[in-house]
Each structure stands twice: as structure tokens, then as C-alpha cells.
LOZARO-921782 format. One record per residue: residue in three letters; x, y, z of N, C-alpha, C in turn. Coordinates in steps of 0.001 Angstrom, whole numbers, plus 500000, padded with zeros to 6 digits. Layout:
BEGIN
ALAXYZXYZXYZ...
END
This chain:
BEGIN
MET575646882071272511575482880788273206576829880296273715SER576872879837274953578138879418275562578694878162274897VAL580012878130274738580679876931274229581181876058275375VAL580972876507276601581419875761277775580446874626278050PRO580922873389278220580016872265278483579106872538279684GLU577869872104279575576864872406280608577299871905281987LYS577923870746282013578375870195283293579391871122283955MET580301871684283151581285872615283700580620873938284079GLN579717874425283248578990875657283575578330875545284943ASN577647874446285168576928874261286426577875874276287621LEU579032873628287463579991873602288562580598874988288791LEU580934875686287710581507877023287842580525877981288510LYS579267877898288136578252878747288765578124878425290253LYS578213877156290584578173876739291987579349877317292755GLN580484877493292055581679878072292658581692879603292572LYS580544880177292223580336881639292226581020882357291060TYR581281881640289962581719882318288742580519883031288127GLN580754884211287601579755884903286792580137884660285331LEU579336883863284634579609883524283240578792884432282321SER579367884786281191578646885604280223579076885227278815GLY578183885479277855578517885244276457578912883811276174LYS579829883662275224580240882342274759581284881702275658ASN582145882551276278583371881963276809584086882965277729THR583327883675278563583884884732279407583471884492280850ALA584346884821281788584026884600283203584679885664284078VAL584012885968285173584558886836286216584193886211287549LYS585062886377288541584814885784289858585398886702290928LYS584704886783292023585216887599293121586474886967293701CYS587516887766293789588730887335294469588514887487295976ASN589067886570296751588952886680298216589499888002298725TRP590494888536298006591096889792298446590165890983298187THR589251890845297235588235891883297060587360891960298311HIS586947890791298800586167890740300044586973891302301214ASN588233890884301310589072891351302421589248892862302387ALA589382893413301183589564894858301056588301895609301461LEU587138895073301074585880895748301380585507895645302854ARG585705894485303452585222894267304817586289894460305899GLU587575894266305523588627894287306539589752895265306217ASN589629895952305073590658896911304640592029896259304490ARG592036894999304026593271894262303792593439894083302291LEU594646894363301782594919894292300348595875893154300033CYS595774892643298814596676891576298386598053892146298053TYR598966891257297717600347891671297450600457892663296305LYS599443892716295423599528893653294293599485895107294756ARG599262895316296045599371896680296594600767897238296379PHE601764896352296291603137896815296054603260897513294697TYR602369897155293759602352897780292442601377898959292369GLY600586899144293433599618900234293463598180899795293261ILE597933898464293187596594897950292933595794897905294237GLN594585898449294210593660898363295333592709897200295079SER592683896239295971591986894977295710590496895149295466HIS589866896116296113588421896290295913588100896928294562ARG589114897424293870588919898055292557589453897184291420CYS589682895917291712590318895005290753589343893915290322ILE589240893705289006588430892618288446589353891453288102GLN588995890266288570589686889030288198588816888318287162PHE589322888213285928588453887681284878589230886879283854SER588464886222282971589030885467281853588258885782280579PRO588952886137279503588276886315278216588007884981277536THR588589883908278074588356882553277590588627881556278710LEU587810880511278770588018879446279745588851878306279161ILE589277878472277908590042877427277222591515877520277616CYS592139876380277848593575876364278154594247875225277406ASN595498875459277013596278874426276327597213873688277278PHE597106874003278580597837873290279618596822872636280565SER597312871686281327596503871078282390597403870918283610CYS597852872063284134598883872074285180598425871347286444GLN599333870564286998599028869820288219598632870751289353PHE599291871913289459599084872793290617597954873798290419CYS597292873790289271596248874781288992595029874535289878TRP594531875578290550593370875411291418592059875473290633ARG592145875807289326590938875879288515590506874488288066ILE589218874332287829588704873056287347589093872866285884HIS589496871662285521589806871314284134588736870375283600GLU588581870344282288587613869431281694587906867985282101SER589193867633282163589557866257282505589112865886283918ASP588982866882284797588501866610286157587056866125286149LEU586330866493285087584913866137284982584655865065283937GLY585741864530283355585594863509282325585080864047281007LEU585378865329280730584894865979279518586007866150278491ARG585615866287277233586553866600276160587094868006276385ASN588410868175276252589012869486276460588596870447275347MET588151871642275734587692872633274755588801873042273797PHE590054872918274222591163873297273355591218872436272101MET590685871227272173590700870327271018589887870876269845ASP588994871816270115588198872424269052588738873789268632TYR589890874163269176590469875478268903591337875429267655ASP591035876289266684591820876363265453591920877831265053PRO593048878491265351593160879929265089593090880293263613SER593269879326262729593215879606261291591791879545260735ASP590863879051261536589469878906261098588663880080261647HIS588471881112260824587827882343261286586409882082261790LYS585648881269261077584271880999261477584231880317262850LYS585116879343263041585158878638264320585559879575265451ILE586531880441265174587000881380266190585872882341266598THR585166882881265625584090883813265950582942883118266673ASN582795881821266465581763881066267176582168880715268603MET583468880722268875583964880297270190584181881443271166PHE584413882667270633584842883763271500583946884986271361ASP583803885722272459583071886978272465583945888104271928THR583330889129271363584080890301270923584631891036272135PRO585689891831271965586244892588273099585197893437273826GLU584333894096273072583294894921273710582344894064274543THR581975892891274016581090891986274753581770891463276011VAL583052891135275907583805890668277074583792891725278169VAL584140892958277816584244894014278829582879894325279436ASN581855894410278617580511894640279155580093893509280095GLY580442892282279720580081891120280538580787891101281879ILE582083891420281881582809891359283150582435892530284064LEU582131893688283483581697894822284313580343894533284952GLU579441893957284165578131893591284708578282892519285784GLY579122891513285515579338890450286486579960890954287774GLN580954891844287653581606892383288838580617893205289678ARG579773893966289027578810894787289766577755893923290468LYS577407892797289869576520891856290554577182891316291815ILE578475891070291709579230890563292856579306891607293965ILE579552892848293589579818893907294566578540894453295202CYS577420894414294485576229895128294955575769894679296333GLY575995893423296695575572892945298007576335893544299172TYR577447894214298878578254894807299951577751896202300356LYS576828896752299601576430898152299812576041898483301253PRO575260897658301956574875898025303327576013897918304350TYR577126897308303958578132896926304943579455897685304836VAL579633898482303791580928899127303595580755900633303428ASP581854901343303592581882902786303407581383903143302004PRO580475904114301877579917904458300562580969904804299513MET582031905495299918583072905849298955583778904594298437LYS584090903666299351584756902438298933583832901593298053TYR582557901576298396581588900836297582581533901404296164ASN581468902709296044581429903343294725582696903069293935GLU583840903048294621585095902707293943585050901275293416ALA584525900353294235584453898951293820583509898755292650MET582451899569292593581496899470291484582056900070290193ASN583141900804290311583798901410289146585272900995289152PRO585552899761288769586901899206288893587952899992288120GLN589144899953288662590281900694288122591288899775287447HIS591137898478287694592151897532287262591511896224286825ALA592039895611285775591563894313285285592733893351285176THR592550892162285732593584891131285686593055889890284990MET593670889511283883593310888280283179594088887134283800SER593509886558284854594245885508285568593325884493286217LEU592054884499285869591099883648286566591230882188286172THR591054881909284905591156880545284391591416880621282894GLY591809879518282291592100879541280861593418880238280551GLU593833880174279294595036880854278822594614882074278012PRO594806883287278558594285884484277889594834884712276495PHE596074884273276215596644884509274893596007883634273804LEU595132882692274190594349881966273194593182882807272681TYR592820883825273447591772884734272995592285885464271752PRO591515885498270662592073885941269376592242887446269208TRP591646888255270109591691889699269911592225890395271170ILE593359889929271649593941890503272871594286891988272700PRO594925892430271617595208893870271495593948894728271569GLU592898894280270885591640895025270902590998894996272288LEU591166893883273005590620893786274362591359894728275308ILE592680894797275179593452895746275983592967897170275713GLN592779897484274449592312898822274061590942899111274674GLU590044898125274639588694898317275181588729898525276696LEU589573897782277387589704897954278840590256899334279178LYS591214899781278387591799901103278647590806902228278348LYS589847901989277447588783902964277228587983903195278503HIS587950902163279339587238902249280619588169902695281749LYS589314903249281372590264903827282335590822902800283311MET591046901575282811591594900525283663593021900167283263THR593849899900284249595127899273283985594888897781283754VAL595824897129283060595594895764282603596797894882282941PHE596571893838283716597560892780283939597112891547283159ILE598052890863282551597771889595281871598735888544282402VAL598192887376282780599016886256283248598925885147282209SER600052884836281568600085883875280469601105882779280738ASN600877881614280114601883880546280216602986880703279175GLY602873881720278313603953882037277389604034881185276147SER603052880323275933603153879362274829602531879845273520ILE602040881102273491601402881626272281602144882899271845PRO603359882785271318604129883985270967603467884848269898ARG602600884264269071601960885074268028601092886173268641THR600506885911269814599695886934270462600580888063270970LEU601734887718271507602685888739271934603124889585270747GLN603370888946269622603751889688268413602630890633267983ALA601385890195268088600253891049267719600167892264268627ILE600450892074269922600467893194270870601528894210270463LEU602698893715270102603787894610269718603498895318268396GLU602910894601267448602626895198266134601541896270266219THR600547896057267069599440897011267183599722898114268207LYS600755897913269016601124898862270069600004899063271086GLN599235898008271301598224898010272356598809897216273529TYR599469897936274430600285897278275445599535897088276762PRO599713895929277406599194895780278766600031896609279732THR599486896867280890600261897559281921601383896654282420GLN601052895374282584602054894427283095601714893034282575LEU602702892379281976602526891029281442603326890046282289TYR602627889046282800603251887949283545603453886748282622ILE604614886137282712604833884837282078605152883843283188THR604304882836283328604556881779284309605612880842283725LEU606795880855284303607905880094283737607671878594283875PRO608060877825282865607888876372282923608897875738283867ALA608557874565284356609512873803285153610750873507284310PRO611960873722284849613185873478284068613313872011283648GLY613647871813282389613839870461281871612555869882281295LYS612678869188280164611497868664279485610678867721280357LYS611337866809281031610616865819281828609792866500282917ASN610403867438283627609682868141284690608579869016284117PHE608851869623282960607847870462282311606605869655281948TYR606799868525281277605658867711280865604888867169282073ARG605623866768283109604984866187284293604191867235285073THR604719868462285124604098869508285936602965870210285197HIS603205870570283934602265871432283210601343870685282249ARG601719869497281852600889868627281011600302869372279809PRO601174869931278944600676870673277776599950869750276804LEU598936870289276170598155869502275213598799869476273839GLU599784870354273598600590870334272369602031870032272792LYS602285868833273143603518868464273834604788868808273070ASP604836868540271791606099868603271055606563870015270722ILE605649870980270694606016872318270226605945873380271323THR605323873050272449605011874077273441606250874686274075LEU607214873874274471608391874382275167609186875332274270ASN609315874996272992610019875887272057609299877225271932ARG607980877193271940607208878430271848607410879313273089ILE607512878672274240607751879450275464609105880149275384TRP610118879426274943611441880050274794611396881188273765GLU610590881035272721610435882108271735609845883347272403THR608847883151273251608243884266273982609257884951274875LEU610031884158275600611039884736276499612063885556275726LYS612441885068274550613424885791273726612842887099273189ILE611573887074272794610928888306272307610915889359273411ILE610526888957274608610492889898275729611899890384276057GLY612864889475275986614239889832276313614864890838275373LYS614291890991274185614795891996273226614336893401273590SER613599893519274678613138894804275221611763895183274685VAL610734894824275432609373895237275092609056896523275844PRO608174897373275296607931898691275893606855898685276977PHE606813897647277783605885897605278912606479896713280002ARG605872896771281161606370896047282333606111894544282183THR607083893738282606606948892288282519607368891644283832VAL606809890468284077607106889729285301607355888268284958ALA608446887716285461608673886275285410608060885683286674ARG607017884892286509606326884301287658606773882850287839LEU607225882516289029607551881142289390606480880682290365THR605558879845289897604519879278290752604971877887291135LEU605316877693292410606122876542292801605400875583293750ALA605565874301293467604998873244294299606089872242294649GLU606138871848295910607091870822296346606823869515295599GLY607908868868295179607778867584294492607450867701293020LEU607245868944292538606957869145291124607985870063290472ASN607906871357290790608763872321290093609518873251291033LEU609490872982292323610298873766293262611693873142293283ILE612398873316292167613663872634291905614566873549291078ASN615819873218291024616748873726290013616682875246289821PRO617066876044290816617036877503290647617893878004289493SER618944877269289161619785877698288040619039877581286710GLY618108876610286612617300876480285409616364877666285242TYR615764878089286335614919879295286281615768880537285987ALA616957880591286566617827881753286337618186881891284861GLU618365880761284173618657880818282738617495881439281977MET616278881032282327615103881614281665614976883100281977ILE615259883472283202615176884875283611616194885719282854ARG617397885201282687618422885947281937618003886124280481THR617278885155279925616782885278278552615647886291278464MET614739886244279412613543887095279392613836888547279782LYS614759888742280730615065890086281229613799890827281689PRO613034890235282599611783890863283020612016892086283896SER610969892874284063611048894000284999611155893488286434PHE610424892414286710610384891859288061610309890339288009ILE610618889721289123610412888286289319609464888128290504GLU608491887271290367607644886889291500607819885397291755VAL608205885065292963608317883671293371607152883398294316LYS606269882497293921605041882281294682604797880809294957GLY604413880513296158604091879142296518602673878769296133VAL602496877548295654601174877020295342600363876918296636VAL599078877242296540598167877103297673597263875903297427HIS597105875077298423596363873823298283594860874083298457VAL594249874629297385592816874940297402592198874500296084GLY590872874467296041590164874168294806590544872813294229ALA590635872759292902590917871495292219592313870975292510THR593195871860292989594549871420293361594509870307294384GLU593525870356295257593431869372296339593276867952295817LYS592735867810294596592520866481294030593693866010293182ARG594650866908292918595755866554292025597083866346292754ILE597322867155293759598596867066294472598329867050295977PRO599248866465296764599028866407298215599243867764298883ARG598701867913300066598862869166300805600332869469301081SER601137868416301193602568868597301452603275869316300303ALA602617869417299129603211870125297992603155871635298179MET602356872111299138602232873546299379603415874019300223PRO604326874805299652605521875220300395605203876321301400SER605977876363302450605861877441303428606448878727302858HIS606110879834303484606698881101303038608216881082303237GLU608664880450304303610109880359304567610819879613303443ARG610173878560302929610751877790301829610805878646300558ILE609739879398300305609702880276299130610760881375299251TYR610902881921300432611898882981300624613313882433300412SER613563881233300916614877880610300746615177880357299272PHE614177879877298535614360879639297095614598880960296368SER613898882004296805614087883330296202615507883825296407GLN616068883525297556617454883915297822618410883200296870GLU618096881935296545618918881211295577618819881852294197VAL617604882228293786617427882913292506618169884248292527GLU618079884955293627618769886236293784620275886071293571SER620837885005294114622280884794294020622741884451292606LEU621789884037291751622120883607290389621774884650289329THR621185885770289753620745886802288800621164888174289326ASP620830889209288563621102890571289030619855891213289632TYR618933890373290091617714890840290757617861890680292267LYS617251891608293013617323891600294464615923891554295067ILE615801890874296184614520890806296890614146892203297386VAL612916892633297045612480893979297439611195893963298261ARG610365892936298118609121892854298874608776891394299131GLU608000891163300183607498889825300449606130889913301106SER605329888874300914604022888770301548603873887350302064ASP603992887186303375603947885831303915602571885202303766VAL601497886007303840600152885446303710599915884918302297SER600577885495301305600457885038299913601581884087299521ARG602508883830300447603679882993300130604364883519298871LEU604703884791298882605216885434297680606373886362297984VAL607350886363297069608512887248297157608685887926295796ILE608932889234295826609182889992294587610650890382294537LEU611265890176293370612637890605293128612643891638292007SER613560892592292094613666893658291093615133893928290792ASN615393894426289577616758894862289248616862896389289268ASP615811897035289815615780898493290029615786899303288736LYS615461898686287609615389899435286355613981899992286106THR613004899438286807611612899862286674611051900112288071PRO610362901237288292609785901474289620608723900435289946LEU608712899961291169607746898940291553606318899474291437MET606086900669291921604762901277291854604450901711290423ILE603283901309289922602855901715288581602597903223288604PRO603267903986287747603186905452287830601769906010287823GLU600903905495286943599563906058286845598671905713288032LEU599122904775288895598350904414290074598917905036291354LYS600051905663291237600751906165292419599904907151293225LYS599168908000292514598367909026293201597049908484293744SER596666907296293263595336906791293628595337905828294796THR596514905541295356596591904631296489597471905187297579LYS597111904906298791597896905318299949598768904191300464ASN598694903005299789599420901831300277600756901692299577
END
């Protein structure tokens, strides 16, 4: 039985989310459509990801942040109690009642993705359709904070059983999950940490954490753990909005020097979805603004700009210690 409030379920379904189990969701990315109908791929092509073979999903819709720039719907947008308020990782019974098992999550997202893709069959090349029905890549980036899911190592293992590479996008505030990944040696293909706005005041104003007093310290703990050298690819993600956190490149550079990621992604916020009700359209930076900010970050670190995507308002920086293309995907893509 779902733990998601009925009012939110109804809205998510209206927005074409495929919900399953207690707390799992998958949704078609616009780039999946673009790849199937127009042969256009998202910026992740630089890493070897084919958009029509990629699942965008969440193992949990619960989040401990309420970021101003997030395009996902929050409970507060609907006047509902935040689901995170019922989250207690020390209460085993409560945890098992709130979350699906890794096997249930994977079965649910595969079924949901195939429901999404099946309507394309009459309109696309049969080979591409078959590839889309058998995804090669899973990205935990739809909604919620994936590191709140209690069995991330086991979920990574289950996804890899299905021959998928795994990206995880986290706010970095749950270092215990990172420690569990390292202890079990169940590694994601690539872990993103969305860096906080520099400075406490900007952090609280931009990200609105629900555990205000301890969250920033936990993020720094995560950055330090990664900086000690983790055995998988990592990305420092800067998701930037004018008037909020598109500020202080030296503050981000300090975090980057601590984290020592494989790559940096500087990305502009897009004024879509629930973002439209929280911040003005003027908060959406141009690609030129993002590129200029990336140059400032470049000048403060040992990372260099290597790729850009103007349609995604995104710039990738690398220190050339890790190949941009994921080795196991190199043979499977021509892009």
C-alpha cells in the first residue's frame, strides 16, 4: 500500500508518473521521447548514455530538502504534511512499511518504463524500440532523496543484475548511505552530489532543509569521504538559479577541492513544473551565464571545461584523471 498521500498521488499520475508499490516512481524523460522520435540525445551522451535506453526513477518520493529551484512537487505545495516527518531509520518496522524491497523497486520501474514505451511501437524503428523496452541505464534523479532509501547497496546490486549502469543524484546529506555503499562494495557507476549554496544563510534560503542544524555538517562529511578517494566515478553538480545560489564561485571551489570529484557539472535551473510557483522566470540563467560561471570555477580549480550543451544549459569540467566516456558503454553508443 502506498505511503504517498492520495492528493499527491493523483497529481503525480496526472503528470504522467508511473507509481508502484509503497513509494516508487518512474517517469518518461523528455529526452527519451526526443531520442525515440527525433534521434536527439541529452547531455549524458557525453558519458555514453543513450536517452531511449535510460530509466528516470525514484526508489523513494521522500526528501529532506524543499529546494526553491526543484521542479518536482513538494508536499508543502499541496498543504500536506511532509513524508520525511515520519521517517526514522532506526525504526525497522516503520522503514519496512514505508519502502519497497530492491527487487520490488526494480520490477516496478521496469514495468512502468515499458508501459511508457509501448505506445511508441508503431512510430519508431523496431531495433530502437526493442532497445528502449530493454533499458541499459538507470538514473535515480526523478524526485525525492535516493539516499533516504534504506537499501541502496542492494538496489544497486539488483539493477546491475539487469545489466544496467547506475547513476545516483543525491543532496549529500546522508553520509551513512555512502558508508554502506563503501562497506558492501556495491558501487554505482556514477554518483552525483548536488553542492549546497555556499554559506549557511544562502544554503538555508535556497535548499530549505528539514533538519536545519545538522544537514550542512553532514554534507561536508560526505564531501570529505568522497575526497579520500572512492572507487567509482563522482560528479560535483552545481544546479544554479539567479538570485539564489548562482554566487560565490570560490565557495563552490572550496567544496570541489574537498570532494575531488571525477567531474564537475554546472547546470542552469530550468523554469518548469513546480519551480514556476517558487521562483521567477528571471531566475533561469542563460547558457552564456552558466558558461561564464564555469570559467570562473575553472580558474579556481584544476578542472577544465571539456563539454557543453546549450540546450541543457550545462557545462562539464574534468581534470582528465577519469575518461569522460563510461568504459562499459563505449562500444554500445556511436555518440
